[in-house]
C-alpha positions in Angstrom: 0.0 0.0 0.0 1.2 3.4 -0.9 0.1 6.7 0.8 -3.2 8.0 -0.6 -5.1 11.2 -0.7 -6.8 11.5 2.7 -9.1 14.3 1.7 -11.7 12.1 0.0 -13.2 9.5 2.4 -14.2 6.1 1.1 -13.0 4.2 -2.0 -12.1 6.3 -5.0 -11.2 4.4 -8.2 -8.5 6.0 -10.4 -7.0 4.9 -13.7 -4.2 3.0 -11.9 -5.9 1.6 -8.8 -8.0 2.8 -5.9 -7.6 5.4 -3.1 -8.9 4.4 0.3 -9.5 6.9 3.2 -11.3 5.8 6.4 -12.1 8.0 9.3 -11.6 6.5 12.8 -10.3 8.3 15.8 -10.6 5.1 18.0 -8.8 2.5 15.8 -5.3 1.2 16.6 -5.1 -0.3 13.1 -7.3 -0.4 9.9 -7.0 -3.0 7.2 -8.5 -3.4 3.7 -9.8 -6.9 3.1 -9.9 -7.9 -0.6 -11.8 -11.0 -1.6 -11.1 -13.0 -4.8 -12.4 -16.3 -6.1 -9.5 -18.8 -6.6 -10.4 -22.4 -7.8 -13.9 -22.0 -6.6 -12.9 -20.8 -3.1 -13.2 -17.3 -1.7 -9.7 -16.1 -0.7 -9.1 -13.0 1.5 -6.0 -10.8 1.3 -5.5 -8.0 3.8 -3.6 -4.8 3.3 -2.8 -2.5 6.2 -3.9 1.2 5.8 -0.8 2.2 7.7 -0.6 5.8 6.5 -2.4 8.2 8.8 -3.3 11.9 8.9 -5.0 12.5 12.3 -8.0 10.3 12.5 -7.9 9.4 8.8 -6.3 6.1 7.8 -5.4 5.9 4.1 -3.7 3.8 1.4 -3.6 3.5 -2.4 -3.9 0.0 -3.9 -2.4 -0.1 -7.4 -4.2 -2.4 -9.9 -7.6 -2.4 -8.1 -10.4 -2.7 -10.7 -14.1 -2.2 -10.8 -16.1 -5.2 -9.4 -13.7 -5.8 -6.6 -15.3 -7.1 -3.4 -13.7 -5.7 -0.2 -14.3 -4.9 3.5 -12.7 -2.7 6.0 -11.6 -4.2 9.4 -10.2 -2.3 12.4 -8.5 -3.0 15.7 -9.7 -0.9 18.7 -7.8 -1.2 22.0 -6.1 -4.3 20.7 -9.3 -6.2 19.8 -9.8 -6.9 16.1 -13.3 -6.1 14.9 -15.4 -7.9 12.4 -15.6 -6.2 9.0 -17.1 -2.7 9.5 -18.2 -2.3 5.9 -18.5 -4.6 2.9 -18.5 -3.0 -0.4 -18.3 -3.9 -4.1 -16.6 -1.4 -6.4 -18.9 -0.9 -9.4 -17.5 2.2 -11.0 
């Protein structure tokens, strides 16, 4: 994950990938969970949104395309949460 533009919250598709910016002042960590089907099974890959500007966690995922299925997960006070939001990019 590369640093992203934290000014636009949510997922913003670009020509080369997708910009992610999530607001959370309570999180210790935020991850992007990407789901792909491989040999008939759903496989999850996690990417840390390790770049932070105040309460905004952000990252840029190169190569992300429309139709991707993803979720956002966070850790608060050392406890991982379930996915906070499940979204499908349909741009």
